[in-house]
C-alpha positions in Angstrom: -15.4 86.8 11.0 -12.4 88.7 12.0 -8.8 87.5 11.6 -8.4 87.2 15.4 -11.4 84.9 15.7 -9.9 82.7 13.0 -6.7 82.4 14.9 -8.7 81.3 18.0 -10.6 78.6 16.0 -7.5 77.2 14.3 -6.7 74.6 17.1 -10.2 73.3 17.0 -10.2 73.0 13.2 -7.0 71.0 13.4 -8.6 68.6 15.9 -11.6 68.0 13.7 -9.3 67.3 10.8 -7.4 64.8 12.8 -10.7 63.1 13.7 -11.5 62.7 10.0 -8.2 61.0 9.3 -7.3 58.7 12.2 -3.7 57.5 12.4 -4.6 54.2 14.1 -6.6 52.6 11.2 -8.2 49.2 11.8 -9.4 46.8 9.1 -12.1 44.1 9.2 -11.1 40.5 8.6 -11.8 36.9 9.5 -10.0 33.7 10.4 -9.5 31.3 7.5 -8.7 27.5 7.9 -6.3 25.7 5.6 -8.0 22.3 5.2 -6.5 19.1 4.1 -8.7 16.8 2.1 -7.9 13.1 2.5 -8.5 10.8 -0.4 -7.4 7.4 -1.6 -5.8 7.1 -5.1 -7.8 4.0 -5.8 -11.6 3.5 -6.0 -13.6 1.0 -4.0 -16.3 0.7 -1.3 -15.7 2.5 2.0 -14.7 -0.2 4.5 -14.1 1.7 7.7 -14.6 5.2 9.0 -14.1 5.4 12.7 -13.7 9.2 13.1 -16.5 11.6 13.7 -17.0 15.2 12.7 -15.7 17.6 15.2 -13.4 15.1 16.9 -9.7 15.7 17.4 -7.3 13.1 16.0 -3.6 12.4 16.3 -1.1 12.0 13.5 -0.8 8.6 11.9 -4.2 7.5 13.2 -6.3 5.6 10.6 -8.7 8.0 9.0 -10.5 5.4 6.8 -9.9 2.5 4.6 -11.2 1.4 1.2 -12.1 -2.3 0.7 -9.1 -4.0 -0.8 -10.1 -7.7 -1.2 -9.2 -7.7 -4.9 -5.9 -6.0 -4.4 -5.0 -8.4 -1.6 -5.7 -11.4 -3.7 -3.5 -10.0 -6.4 -0.8 -9.4 -3.9 -1.0 -13.0 -2.6 -0.8 -14.3 -6.1 2.3 -12.2 -7.0 4.0 -13.2 -3.7 3.6 -16.8 -4.6 5.0 -16.2 -8.0 8.0 -14.4 -6.5 8.7 -17.3 -4.2 8.6 -19.7 -7.2 10.9 -17.5 -9.2 13.4 -17.2 -6.3 13.4 -21.0 -5.9 14.0 -21.5 -9.6 17.0 -19.1 -9.4 18.4 -20.8 -6.4 18.1 -24.2 -8.2 20.0 -22.9 -11.2 22.6 -21.2 -9.0 23.5 -24.4 -7.2 25.8 -27.1 -8.6 24.3 -30.1 -10.2 23.3 -32.9 -7.8 25.5 -36.1 -8.0 22.5 -38.1 -9.1 22.0 -35.9 -12.1 25.7 -36.2 -13.0 25.5 -40.0 -12.7 22.5 -40.1 -15.1 24.4 -38.0 -17.6 27.5 -40.2 -17.3 25.4 -43.4 -17.8 23.9 -41.8 -20.9 27.4 -41.1 -22.2 28.5 -44.7 -21.6 25.5 -46.0 -23.4 26.1 -43.7 -26.3 29.7 -44.8 -26.4 28.8 -48.4 -26.4 26.4 -47.9 -29.3 29.0 -46.0 -31.2 31.7 -48.7 -30.8 29.2 -51.3 -31.9 28.3 -49.3 -35.0 32.0 -48.7 -35.7 32.7 -52.5 -35.6 29.7 -53.3 -37.8 30.7 -50.7 -40.3 34.2 -52.1 -40.6 32.8 -55.6 -41.0 30.3 -54.6 -43.7 32.9 -52.6 -45.6 35.2 -55.7 -45.7 32.4 -57.9 -46.9 31.3 -55.3 -49.4 34.8 -55.3 -50.9 34.5 -59.0 -51.6 31.0 -58.6 -53.0 29.1 -60.4 -50.3 27.1 -57.3 -49.1 24.9 -55.1 -51.2 25.4 -51.3 -51.4 22.0 -50.7 -49.7 23.1 -52.7 -46.7 26.4 -50.8 -46.5 24.5 -47.4 -46.7 22.3 -48.6 -43.8 25.2 -49.4 -41.6 27.0 -46.2 -42.4 23.8 -44.2 -41.4 23.6 -46.1 -38.1 27.3 -45.2 -37.5 26.7 -41.5 -38.2 23.7 -41.5 -35.9 25.5 -43.1 -33.0 28.5 -40.8 -33.4 26.2 -37.8 -33.2 24.5 -39.1 -30.1 27.9 -39.8 -28.4 29.0 -36.2 -29.1 25.7 -34.8 -27.8 26.0 -36.8 -24.5 29.5 -35.5 -24.1 28.4 -31.9 -24.6 25.5 -32.3 -22.1 27.7 -33.8 -19.5 30.2 -30.9 -19.9 27.4 -28.4 -19.5 26.2 -30.1 -16.3 29.7 -30.0 -14.9 30.5 -26.5 -15.9 28.2 -23.7 -14.5 29.4 -21.2 -17.0 27.3 -23.0 -19.6 24.2 -22.0 -17.6 24.7 -18.3 -17.5 22.0 -17.5 -20.1 19.6 -19.6 -18.1 20.7 -17.9 -14.9 20.3 -14.4 -16.4 16.7 -15.3 -17.5 15.8 -16.5 -14.0 17.2 -13.4 -12.4 15.2 -11.2 -14.8 12.0 -13.2 -14.0 12.7 -12.8 -10.3 13.1 -9.0 -10.6 9.9 -8.7 -12.6 7.9 -10.7 -10.0 9.4 -8.6 -7.2 8.4 -5.4 -9.0 4.9 -6.7 -9.4 4.7 -7.6 -5.7 5.8 -4.1 -4.8 3.1 -2.7 -7.1 0.4 -4.8 -5.6 1.5 -4.0 -2.0 1.4 -0.3 -2.9 -2.2 -0.7 -4.0 -3.2 -2.5 -0.8 -1.4 0.1 1.4 -2.9 3.1 -0.4 -6.4 1.8 0.4 -5.6 2.8 4.0 -5.4 6.6 4.6 -3.7 7.9 7.7 -4.0 11.3 9.4 -1.0 13.3 8.2 -1.0 15.7 11.2 -2.9 16.3 14.4 -6.0 18.3 14.0 -9.8 18.4 13.9 -12.1 16.4 11.6 -14.1 19.1 9.9 -16.4 17.0 7.6 -16.9 13.4 6.3 -18.4 13.0 2.9 -19.2 9.2 2.6 -20.8 6.5 4.7 -19.5 2.9 5.2 -20.5 0.8 2.2 -20.7 3.6 -0.3 -18.6 3.6 -3.5 -15.8 6.1 -3.4 -14.3 7.1 -6.7 -10.5 7.4 -7.0 -9.1 10.6 -5.6 -12.4 11.7 -4.1 -12.1 13.3 -0.6 -13.6 11.2 2.1 -12.5 13.4 5.1 -11.5 17.0 5.5 -9.0 17.8 8.3 -8.1 21.1 9.8 -4.6 20.6 11.2 -3.6 22.3 14.4 -2.0 25.6 13.7 -3.3 25.8 10.1 -5.2 29.0 10.5 -4.6 32.4 9.1 -5.9 35.9 9.5 -7.3 37.3 6.3 -8.1 41.0 5.9 -8.3 43.6 3.1 -6.5 47.0 2.9 -7.0 49.9 0.4 -4.3 50.8 -2.1 -3.2 53.7 0.0 -1.9 51.4 2.8 -0.4 48.8 0.5 3.0 50.5 0.3 3.4 50.4 4.1 3.0 46.6 4.3 5.7 44.0 3.8 6.3 40.3 4.2 7.1 39.3 7.8 5.5 42.4 9.3 3.7 41.8 12.6 0.0 42.7 13.0 -2.4 42.5 15.9 -6.0 41.3 15.7 -8.8 41.3 18.2 -12.1 39.5 18.3 -15.2 39.2 20.5 -14.3 36.9 23.3 -10.6 37.0 22.7 -8.8 37.4 26.1 -5.7 39.0 24.5 -4.8 40.4 21.1 -3.8 37.9 18.4 -0.3 38.3 17.1 0.3 37.3 13.5 2.9 37.7 10.8 2.1 38.7 7.2 3.0 35.9 4.8 1.0 37.0 1.7 0.1 40.3 0.0 -2.0 40.0 -3.1 -0.8 41.8 -6.2 -4.3 42.2 -7.7 -7.1 44.4 -6.4 -10.6 43.0 -5.8 -13.9 44.2 -4.6 -14.5 44.3 -0.8 -16.1 41.0 0.2 -19.6 41.4 1.5 -18.7 39.4 4.6 -16.5 42.3 5.9 -18.3 45.2 4.3 -19.3 47.8 6.9 -19.9 51.5 7.3 -16.2 51.9 8.2 -15.0 50.0 5.2 -16.3 51.6 2.0 -13.4 51.1 -0.4 -14.5 49.4 -3.6 -11.1 48.0 -4.5 -8.9 46.5 -1.9 -6.0 44.1 -1.6 -6.1 40.8 0.2 -3.5 40.3 3.0 -2.9 37.1 5.0 -1.0 36.6 8.2 -0.1 33.5 10.2 -1.0 33.7 13.9 1.4 32.6 16.6 1.2 28.8 17.4 -0.2 29.5 20.9 -3.1 31.4 19.4 -3.8 29.3 16.3 -5.5 26.3 17.8 -8.1 28.5 19.6 -9.2 30.3 16.5 -12.3 29.1 14.7 -12.5 29.5 10.9 -15.0 32.3 10.0 -14.4 34.2 13.3 -14.6 38.0 12.5 -11.5 39.9 13.7 -10.4 43.5 13.7 -6.8 44.0 12.5 -4.5 46.8 13.5 -1.2 47.5 11.6 1.9 48.4 13.5 
């Protein structure tokens, strides 16, 4: 072929080369859902489950509840103990009733009278003993009675002083306060157990699956319901290493799908740092790279609720 003929064919060769390396590359991907698995931290029999698969639920709606008869009984018991501890503390905090003071004063008068009698008898017996009319054994008996009555008089005085002075009751008050705090902490613990048997919907969304039926035993921490919150979808696609350098966090992409009225706008929020094999779900004649990098993008809020997990999409990079 002559040189002039090669010059004539050059434009056509360049067009063919351009067709082999398109500038507007697209990548296969799919919609992925970010599910929330709802579980109770305590085990028990499933009591209620009033939501159905595929239904849309609002935030704070009751998802399910685990039977809590035992926990409720424990809560009732601790609440009663807390009330008793509080009443005991209030009783100690208040001043003594006049009737109690009167009883202590009467006991003091009685002890005083006994002591005065013992004192008189001791003096009489000592005088008789000095003249030899009383034995030493009798004198020892009278002295012991005098010592006993003196001790009882001192004890009655001390008890009356404690009753009249609240400072003497501080150790008892501190013990009652500690008992009240302990019972209140136990009440809070039991109430937490009862409350955690009821699981609420954390965000509006769609019930994807239920895993137990009413009456079945549910282990602690085992999911009972899976929820797909509104807006918790993402576009997942894979790119070869040659395109990885052109991607960055926050970059906008556009995706299209069968039945989509308009392109889906999304923002890249994850770029994998490790290569992996092309997943079979997106492998096609136009995607033959063995090693690719996973990229995820968050769709706009207006598009997210209409996207179904597993929906194939075609992604174009800006």
